[in-house]
N, C-alpha and C positions, 0 to 999 in steps of 0.2 A: 718254257715256263708257263705255269698255269695262272690264270687271272683269278684273283680272289674278289668275289663280289659279296657285299654285305647281305645278309639274309634278312628278308622282311619278316617281321613278326607275324605269324599267322595264328589265328584263333582256331582252336581245335574243332568246335562244333557250333551249331546254331544256338544251343542253350547258353553258351558263353556270350554270344552276341546279344541275345535277348536280355541276359542279365546286365550287361553293360548298358544297353539302351534303357532299361528300367532304372538303373542308377543315375543315368543322365537325366531322365525325366524327373526323378525325385529331386535331383540337384536343381534343375530348372524351376520346379515348383517352389522349392525353398527360396531360391533367388527372387522369384516373383513376389512371394510373401514378404521377404525382407525389403524389397523395393516399396511395396504397398505400405508396410509399417513405417518406413522412412518418410514417405510422403505424408502419412497421417501425423507423424511426429513433427514434421515441418509445419503442417497446418496448425497443430496445437501450439507450437512455439510462436507462430505468427499471431495467433489469437491471444496467447499469454502476453506477448509484447504489446499488442494493441490495448489490452486491458490494463497493463501496468502504466502505459502512457496516460490513459484516461484517469487512473487513480492518482497519478502524479499531478495532473491538472486540477482534479478535485481537491487534492491536498493543498495546493497553492491557493485555490479559491477559499477553502476553509480557513487557512491561516490568515488571509487578508480579511475575511469577515470577522474572525475571532479578534483580530487586532482592533477593528472598529468597535466591536461590542465591548471589549475590555476598556477602551478609552471612554466610551459612553458611560459605562457603569462607574469608572473612576471619577468622572465629573459628577455623576449623580451622588456618589459617596461623598465627594468633597463638598458639594452643595449642602448635603444633609449635615455634615459636620459644621460648616459655616453657620447654618441656620441654628443648630443646637447651641453652638458657642455664643452666638449673638443673643439668643433667648436667655441663656444663663447670665450673660453679661448685663442684659437689661434688668433681669430680676435682681442681681446683685446691686446694680446701680440704684434701682428703686428702693431697695432695703437700706442702702447707705444714705440716700436722701432722706428717707423717713427717720433714720437714726439721727442724722445731723439736725433735722428740724424738731426732733424730740417727739414725734408723733407715736412711734412705737413704744417709747418709755411710758406714755400715758396709758397704754393698754396693759402693761405689765405692773403698774403701780396700784 
């Protein structure tokens, strides 16, 4: 009985080998570029994450300051209204006193 051995695949000539080597080189170059692009993307993502954390902290600080400013101006507005109402009440009070004592009637008669 004859023994059957698997045949190894042989490449016909040197041009086939060179062609395959060239394809391997191209593939390796592409892989290197992909790895470099992946590293650049990772750096960009890290930078983006850092900036977003900074923006979040600044937003929290801005919200805190704006709350303080809002309260300050609310009190300023309240004080202005209190003063304006007080002045109007005093003027009305003076007019009523003048009417009660008849002083204003003397000017209109």
